[in-house]
C-alpha positions, -999 to 999 in steps of 0.1 A, spaced: 295 137 122 280 102 120 245 99 104 215 87 124 217 54 106 252 49 118 243 59 153 214 35 153 235 6 141 262 14 167 236 15 194 222 -18 185 257 -32 183 265 -17 218 294 4 205 282 39 210 306 62 227 293 87 253 295 115 228 276 95 202 249 86 227 243 124 232 241 129 194 217 100 192 194 115 218 196 149 202 184 135 170 154 119 187 146 151 205 150 174 175 117 192 167 121 182 130 117 146 141 89 152 166 62 133 147 84 103 142 94 101 179 59 108 191 46 79 171 72 56 186 62 67 221 24 65 214 29 30 200 44 13 230 33 34 260 -4 25 258 -12 62 261 8 66 294 39 87 288 70 79 308 87 110 321 121 95 321 124 73 290 158 57 291 182 54 262 181 16 264 143 15 265 138 39 237 165 23 216 149 -12 219 115 2 210 129 19 179 146 -14 170 113 -34 174 91 -8 157 113 -6 126 117 -43 122 84 -59 132 72 -62 96 52 -94 98 38 -103 132 14 -131 137 -20 -121 151 -28 -116 188 -2 -110 214 32 -125 206 64 -124 225 92 -106 207 130 -108 210 145 -90 240 115 -100 261 91 -74 247 55 -82 239 39 -66 210 4 -54 219 -11 -61 184 -30 -29 179 -38 -10 147 -16 20 151 16 -1 149 22 7 113 17 44 115 53 44 124 64 25 94 45 51 73 63 79 90 98 64 89 120 71 59 127 43 35 164 45 41 160 40 78 137 10 73 162 -6 49 190 0 73 169 -15 101 162 -47 82 199 -53 78 205 -47 115 178 -72 125 192 -100 105 228 -92 116 217 -91 153 198 -124 150 226 -141 131 204 -146 99 214 -135 64 188 -114 46 182 -142 21 183 -172 44 178 -199 18 192 -207 -16 157 -204 -30 153 -168 -17 186 -158 -32 171 -167 -66 146 -139 -60 172 -113 -53 170 -98 -88 132 -95 -88 127 -58 -80 95 -40 -68 72 -23 -92 71 14 -100 54 41 -121 44 22 -152 13 25 -174 -1 24 -209 -25 51 -221 -50 38 -248 -67 66 -267 -102 66 -281 -90 56 -316 -69 27 -302 -35 44 -303 -14 33 -273 12 54 -256 38 39 -233 39 64 -204 71 48 -190 91 61 -220 70 92 -229 87 125 -222 72 149 -197 50 177 -212 21 177 -237 13 143 -252 -16 152 -274 -49 170 -277 -82 152 -280 -114 171 -287 -100 203 -273 -87 185 -242 -49 187 -235 -34 155 -223 -1 160 -204 25 139 -186 32 163 -158 59 142 -142 70 106 -139 39 88 -126 13 115 -132 -10 122 -162 -35 151 -164 -63 164 -186 -72 200 -191 -100 211 -214 -134 226 -220 -160 224 -192 -190 225 -214 -199 208 -247 -169 190 -262 -160 162 -285 -157 133 -261 -137 102 -265 -128 75 -239 -93 68 -227 -80 39 -208 -51 41 -183 -37 6 -178 -12 -4 -152 5 -38 -156 16 -61 -128 43 -41 -110 29 -8 -121 11 22 -106 1 56 -119 -18 88 -110 -42 107 -133 -59 141 -128 -92 138 -146 -108 166 -166 -129 178 -136 -98 179 -114 -105 147 -96 -73 127 -87 -71 90 -91 -42 68 -80 -43 35 -99 -28 4 -82 -10 -25 -100 -28 -46 -126 -57 -22 -129 -76 -3 -157 -94 30 -154 -117 40 -183 -129 76 -185 -140 104 -209 -117 132 -221 -143 156 -209 -173 152 -185 -204 164 -203 -240 158 -193 -254 154 -158 -229 129 -144 -192 121 -143 -188 84 -149 -157 62 -150 -151 24 -149 -126 5 -128 -110 -29 -130 -86 -36 -101 -79 -10 -74 -78 28 -72 -78 56 -46 -100 85 -55 -100 122 -44 -131 135 -61 -135 172 -70 -167 185 -55 -195 193 -79 -229 188 -62 -248 192 -95 -229 164 -112 -224 132 -93 -193 112 -98 -199 75 -105 -174 46 -104 -185 13 -119 -169 -21 -114 -180 -55 -126 -204 -59 -96 -205 -26 -77 -212 10 -84 -202 39 -62 -220 73 -63 -200 103 -51 -204 141 -48 -170 150 -34 -149 127 -13 -119 105 -8 -122 67 -10 -105 35 -20 -122 10 -43 -107 -25 -47 -123 -47 -74 -97 -72 -85 -108 -104 -102 -97 -133 -81 -103 -116 -47 -131 -128 -25 -147 -93 -22 -151 -60 -39 -145 -33 -13 -152 4 -11 -136 22 18 -146 57 27 -120 81 42 -138 115 38 -172 127 26 -201 104 16 -206 77 -9 -233 52 -18 -223 17 -28 -247 -2 -50 -247 -39 -60 -257 -53 -94 -294 -52 -85 -293 -15 -77 -296 -20 -39 -274 5 -21 -259 14 12 -247 49 23 -213 49 39 -199 73 65 -162 81 69 -144 51 84 -168 25 70 -163 -1 43 -188 -17 19 -178 -53 11 -196 -72 -17 -191 -109 -15 -184 -124 -49 -198 -158 -38 -232 -149 -26 -236 -113 -39 -244 -99 -5 -233 -64 5 -220 -58 41 -211 -26 58 -185 -27 86 -159 -4 103 -129 0 80 -92 2 87 -86 31 64 -48 31 69 -47 -5 57 -70 2 27 -48 30 13 -13 18 25 -5 7 -10 -6 43 -21 18 53 7 44 26 -3 34 -2 22 14 -34 24 -4 -34 58 -21 -64 74 -38 -49 105 -67 -73 100 -45 -104 101 -45 -114 64 -41 -150 53 -11 -162 32 -32 -163 0 -42 -126 4 -6 -116 11 7 -135 -19 -20 -121 -43 -8 -86 -34 28 -96 -39 20 -113 -72 5 -80 -86 33 -58 -74 63 -80 -82 48 -95 -114 52 -131 -102 31 -162 -104 23 -179 -71 17 -216 -66 10 -238 -35 25 -272 -27 5 -290 -1 -24 -278 22 -27 -241 31 -31 -230 67 -54 -209 88 -24 -188 100 -30 -151 99 -5 -123 95 -4 -90 113 21 -64 102 35 -45 72 61 -47 45 77 -19 25 67 -20 -12 102 -8 -21 120 -40 -9 134 -65 -34 114 -97 -34 141 -117 -17 139 -95 14 101 -97 15 102 -135 13 128 -136 40 105 -116 63 77 -140 56 99 -170 63 103 -158 99 67 -168 105 73 -204 92 64 -200 56 88 -215 31 92 -208 -6 107 -223 -37 117 -198 -64 122 -206 -101 124 -174 -121 91 -156 -115 73 -187 -103 71 -187 -65 58 -219 -48 47 -218 -12 61 -251 0 53 -252 37 32 -233 63 44 -243 97 19 -235 125 45 -235 152 69 -207 142 
């Protein structure tokens, strides 16, 4: 029996037999795939469900949804005469779709449009630059460094009565005394192209993004739980009303009781951002002035003027990196896009000539080789020159 990937490709090539069409529709209607198909319908039907959704219509929608990675802002005409509505929920589908389906679909898009996946010699040079993965260094209180990439799963050491374990590839955990303990401070450091998860001594979970550092104690003693962050991390804080959880960055502090939030504090970005998903947090600037956030809000501290602003947040975009995606629902500029790619692919980015006001709307899988990512971006008029890990943005056409 052909796989769904094979059926999808045959449909797009127009070579499905009558029997294969029935199999294709059965897959779409299977209850195991209900969430995936529902997302596809919700995306394009503007909340009005068609009772008789034709094979051709649904097939084209699948094709567009799985391939519209980088779409310029506003309403833009797509191939096959469809218009993309440009709304936030577009990339829910990309988060639901399996990576294998997405990779298959990318190949289909370029085959259908007559374009190779790497459409310039420059991009082919980037074909061996692979995406990042679970990589980190653990620096102990005494300065000893453990490379977690090569460390075996299981007990790593014991510090002050706290057991430090590598539970699985990509996850570290601390288990120890709840009361008085000999406390030392550890650092979890992810390089460019790395990410890692740690379960802190209080049970709080932290997902550390690329090029980031989290400093924390081996046991939380006293009246507060305090950690320091450079870079970006997603936190799921264990509830303990009597012991607030504090996250400090270079210019912002977040006070928490028990909640889920993302905190982005990279050097070189224009803002430090705290995005609240659940619970309640208070974001404070360097002067101690604070704002209380509700779920779905974002505190943004401008590095240039030091002002703190609160605004509605796109929570999916804020935590997409944790789910294996880069999302640009708010229409990011090329420099923001390239800064993210630089951290994940461990590349250096340069610019030749003036930049542009062009904004990008869409998403890219973090698991793609760099050559495919650059090819997707080139569809919007951006051009690149690749020399090793040095990527130069050479042109930014406004008319693509």
